C-alpha positions in Angstrom: -6.7 74.4 168.4 -5.2 75.9 165.3 -4.0 79.3 166.4 -4.0 80.7 162.8 -7.8 79.9 162.7 -8.3 81.4 166.1 -6.5 84.6 165.1 -8.8 84.9 162.0 -11.8 84.4 164.3 -10.7 87.0 166.8 -9.6 89.7 164.4 -12.9 89.6 162.5 -15.4 92.3 163.5 -18.7 91.1 165.0 -20.3 93.2 167.8 -23.8 92.1 168.9 -26.3 92.5 166.1 -23.6 92.9 163.5 -22.1 89.3 163.4 -22.5 88.6 159.7 -18.8 88.7 158.9 -17.9 86.2 161.7 -20.8 83.9 160.7 -19.7 83.9 157.1 -16.2 83.1 158.1 -17.3 80.1 160.2 -19.6 78.9 157.5 -16.7 78.6 155.1 -14.8 76.5 157.7 -17.6 74.0 158.5 -20.0 73.6 155.6 -18.0 70.7 154.1 -18.0 68.8 157.4 -21.8 68.7 158.2 -24.9 67.2 156.7 -27.0 70.3 156.8 -26.4 74.0 157.5 -28.5 77.2 157.5 -28.6 80.7 158.8 -31.8 81.7 160.6 -33.6 85.1 160.8 -31.5 86.0 163.9 -28.3 85.4 162.0 -27.5 82.2 163.9 -25.5 79.6 162.0 -27.0 76.2 162.7 -25.3 73.0 161.4 -26.4 69.4 161.9 -24.6 66.1 161.7 -26.6 62.8 162.0 -30.3 62.3 162.0 -31.1 60.3 165.1 -34.0 60.9 167.5 -31.8 62.2 170.4 -31.0 65.9 169.7 -27.9 67.4 171.3 -27.3 71.1 170.9 -23.8 72.5 171.3 -23.6 76.3 171.1 -21.1 79.1 171.2 -21.9 82.8 170.8 -20.1 84.7 168.0 -20.7 88.3 169.1 -18.4 90.6 170.9 -18.9 93.7 172.9 -18.7 97.0 171.0 -20.4 100.3 170.5 -22.7 102.3 168.1 -22.4 105.8 166.7 -25.0 108.0 168.4 -23.9 111.4 167.1 -21.3 113.1 165.0 -20.7 116.8 165.8 -19.9 119.6 163.4 -16.1 119.1 163.9 -16.3 115.4 163.0 -15.9 114.0 166.5 -17.9 110.8 167.1 -20.0 110.0 170.2 -21.0 106.4 170.9 -23.1 104.2 173.1 -22.1 100.7 174.3 -23.2 97.5 172.9 -23.0 94.9 175.6 -21.1 95.0 178.9 -18.2 97.4 178.1 -16.7 99.7 180.7 -15.8 103.3 179.9 -12.2 102.9 181.2 -11.5 100.0 178.7 -12.1 102.5 175.9 -9.6 105.1 177.0 -6.7 105.6 174.6 -7.7 102.6 172.5 -7.7 102.2 168.7 -11.1 101.3 167.5 -12.7 100.4 164.2 -16.1 101.2 162.8 -17.9 99.0 160.3 -18.6 102.0 158.1 -21.1 102.1 155.2 -18.2 102.6 152.8 -15.7 100.3 154.5 -13.9 100.0 157.8 -12.9 103.3 159.5 -10.3 103.4 162.2 -10.1 106.0 165.0 -8.8 106.6 168.5 -10.6 107.4 171.8 -9.5 110.9 172.4 -7.7 111.6 175.7 -6.0 114.9 176.8 -2.2 114.7 177.1 -0.8 115.1 180.7 -0.3 118.9 180.1 -4.1 119.4 179.7 -5.5 116.5 181.6 -8.4 117.0 183.9 -8.2 115.8 187.5 -10.3 112.6 186.7 -10.4 110.6 183.5 -13.8 110.0 181.8 -16.0 107.6 183.7 -19.1 107.6 181.6 -19.7 106.9 177.9 -21.2 110.3 177.5 -17.8 111.8 178.4 -15.7 110.0 175.7 -15.4 110.8 172.0 -13.7 109.1 169.1 -11.4 110.9 166.7 -11.1 109.4 163.2 -9.4 112.5 161.8 -12.6 113.9 160.2 -12.8 117.7 159.7 -16.6 117.9 159.9 -19.8 115.9 160.2 -20.1 116.1 156.4 -16.6 114.6 156.1 -17.6 111.7 158.4 -20.9 111.1 156.6 -19.0 110.9 153.2 -16.8 108.3 154.7 -19.7 106.2 155.9 -19.9 107.2 159.5 -23.3 108.1 160.8 -25.6 107.3 163.7 -26.4 103.5 163.7 -23.0 102.4 162.5 -21.4 99.8 164.8 -17.8 99.4 165.9 -15.5 97.6 168.3 -11.8 97.5 169.4 -9.2 97.3 166.7 -7.7 93.9 167.1 -4.3 92.3 167.6 -3.4 88.7 168.2 -0.2 87.4 170.0 0.9 83.9 170.9 3.8 82.9 173.1 4.5 79.8 175.1 1.0 78.3 174.8 -0.7 81.6 175.8 -2.7 83.9 173.4 -3.6 87.5 173.8 -6.2 89.2 171.7 -9.6 90.8 171.4 -13.0 88.9 171.3 -11.5 85.7 172.8 -15.0 85.8 174.5 -16.3 83.9 172.7 -14.3 83.3 169.5 -12.4 80.6 171.5 -15.7 78.8 172.0 -16.5 79.3 168.3 -13.1 77.7 167.5 -13.9 74.7 169.8 -17.2 74.2 168.0 -15.5 74.3 164.6 -13.1 71.5 165.8 -16.1 69.5 167.0 -17.8 70.0 163.6 -14.7 68.6 161.9 -14.7 65.6 164.2 -18.5 65.1 164.3 -18.5 62.1 162.0 -16.6 60.2 164.6 -18.5 61.5 167.6 -22.1 61.1 166.3 -23.7 57.6 166.7 -26.9 56.3 165.1 -29.3 57.6 167.8 -28.0 61.2 167.8 -28.6 64.4 165.8 -25.8 66.8 166.7 -26.8 70.4 166.2 -23.9 73.0 166.4 -25.0 76.6 166.8 -22.9 79.6 166.4 -25.4 82.1 167.9 -25.7 85.9 167.9 -26.5 88.6 170.4 -25.4 86.9 173.6 -23.8 90.0 175.0 -27.0 92.0 174.8 -29.3 89.7 176.7 -29.1 86.1 175.3 -31.3 87.0 172.3 -30.0 84.9 169.4 -30.1 81.6 171.2 -33.8 81.9 171.7 -34.5 81.4 168.1 -32.1 78.5 167.8 -33.4 76.5 170.8 -37.0 77.1 169.6 -36.1 75.6 166.2 -34.1 72.6 167.5 -36.0 71.6 170.8 -32.9 69.7 172.0 -32.9 66.8 174.5 -29.5 68.0 175.9 -27.4 71.1 175.5 -23.8 72.1 176.0 -22.9 75.8 176.0 -19.3 76.4 175.1 -18.1 79.7 176.6 -15.1 81.9 177.5 -15.4 83.0 181.1 -14.1 85.3 183.7 -10.7 84.5 185.3 -9.8 86.9 188.0 -6.6 85.3 189.2 -4.7 88.5 189.3 -2.7 90.2 192.1 -5.4 92.6 193.1 -7.9 89.8 194.0 -7.7 87.3 196.9 -7.8 83.6 195.9 -11.5 83.2 197.0 -12.5 85.8 194.3 -10.7 84.3 191.4 -13.9 82.7 189.9 -11.7 80.6 187.6 -7.9 80.4 187.0 -6.0 80.5 183.7 -4.2 77.2 183.4 -6.6 75.5 185.7 -8.4 73.5 183.0 -11.9 73.5 181.7 -14.4 75.5 183.8 -17.5 73.5 184.6 -20.2 75.8 185.8 -22.2 74.9 188.9 -24.1 78.2 189.3 -24.4 81.7 187.9 -27.1 84.3 188.1 -29.1 82.7 185.2 -28.8 79.0 186.0 -28.3 76.4 188.7 -26.8 73.4 186.9 -28.8 70.2 187.3 -26.9 68.6 190.2 -27.2 65.1 188.8 -25.9 66.3 185.4 -23.1 68.3 187.1 -22.0 65.3 189.2 -22.0 63.0 186.1 -20.0 65.5 184.0 -17.5 65.9 186.9 -17.2 62.2 187.2 -16.7 61.8 183.4 -13.9 64.5 183.5 -12.2 62.9 186.4 -12.3 59.3 185.0 -11.0 60.5 181.6 -8.1 62.6 182.9 -9.6 66.0 181.8 -8.2 68.9 183.8 -11.1 70.9 185.2 -12.2 73.4 187.8 -15.7 74.0 189.2 -17.0 77.5 188.6 -19.4 79.2 191.0 -20.2 82.7 189.6 -23.2 84.4 191.2 -22.7 87.5 188.9 -22.4 86.4 185.3 -24.7 84.5 182.9 -24.6 82.6 179.7 -26.9 81.4 176.9 -27.6 78.4 179.2 -29.9 80.7 181.2 -32.3 80.6 178.2 -31.6 77.1 177.0 -32.2 75.2 180.3 -35.7 76.5 180.8 -36.8 76.0 177.2 -40.0 73.9 176.8 -40.2 71.4 179.6 -36.6 72.0 180.5 -33.3 71.0 178.8 -30.5 69.4 180.8 -27.7 71.9 180.1 -24.0 72.1 181.0 -21.7 75.1 180.5 -18.1 74.3 179.7 -15.8 77.3 179.5 -12.2 78.4 178.8 -11.0 80.8 181.5 -9.8 84.2 180.3 -8.4 87.2 182.0 -9.7 90.7 181.1 -12.7 89.7 179.0 -14.6 92.5 177.4 -11.4 94.4 176.8 -9.1 94.7 173.8 -6.5 92.3 175.2 -7.8 89.1 176.9 -5.4 86.3 178.0 -6.1 82.6 177.4 -4.1 79.4 178.0 -4.3 77.0 175.0 -4.1 74.0 177.2 -7.3 75.1 178.9 -8.9 75.2 175.4 -7.6 71.7 174.8 -9.3 70.5 178.0 -12.6 72.2 177.0 -12.5 70.4 173.6 -11.8 67.1 175.2 -14.7 67.4 177.7 -17.2 68.6 175.1 -16.4 65.6 172.9 -16.7 63.3 175.9 -20.1 64.7 176.9 -21.4 64.2 173.3 -20.0 60.7 173.1 -21.3 59.6 176.6 -24.7 61.3 176.2 -26.5 58.1 176.9 -25.0 57.5 180.3 -25.4 61.2 181.2 -29.1 61.0 180.3 -29.6 58.0 182.6 -27.8 59.8 185.4 -30.2 62.8 185.4 -33.4 60.8 185.3 -35.6 61.0 188.4 -37.2 57.6 189.3 -40.5 57.6 191.1 
């Protein structure tokens, strides 16, 4: 994966419901590589290559966690509510940025210095505030900050030795994989396939954007490309790692929203093994992905989730191994190319 492209994707702002900037950035990257492209009423970017009867949908959500202004007090301090799964402690002492009505506005989450610190740090969103240097509510309003304005973490991007650290790697890594697939789609797509690539919105707030996309496409098979929890850190025993950074593509067997079709799972694992793709099987009873909506659409859609492991997702500084990304790209390409054999493998004979 091109790390310059990945940095552009991660540094762009796109909390759930406010993904337009990211979608427009991706549109500029893929529109010359596809047969048809459109943006639907949910803001999903949908591109198609090929026009065969068998429809494969590959999706990656573009949104990131963030927050929304709920109140500005008379001194100009800003109160916010979360957008998506964001813990209060990840906000403490962080630089943040608002998508203000007159342009981006940076601020910091205020924390008392040690001299004044309370016994316990803030533990609820209601207890934190953001200081953007305003002197009054009127000053904030003049600068485009008011209730309803969204924001997220101010980003940075670092690369060293095949590892990247940055914000919104969940799921801009998946978005980047899908861009690479779009560039290679002419080679992957055969005569019987229509390949639909979807960069969908609002995953982090309840799998909302993908609903519109799957309803419009009605796919025969689906691949959800994600960035997923890696908990391989000193505080956790090995049995709680979920996935491991450097362990290869994470192929999901179960989460709280889907039990992967066991025949499809077996076929994908066999395909990965025979092709030399490094992988790990993910069993995660806590999380969920867009596959939770996709696999129950209509009469059911055979769906597989292929993810890049990342430490510290939903924080300003996630960690990803680029070789894991390479394994994800390889496996997604293989599933598209071998869709016929996979389809045969999941059919139930009477």
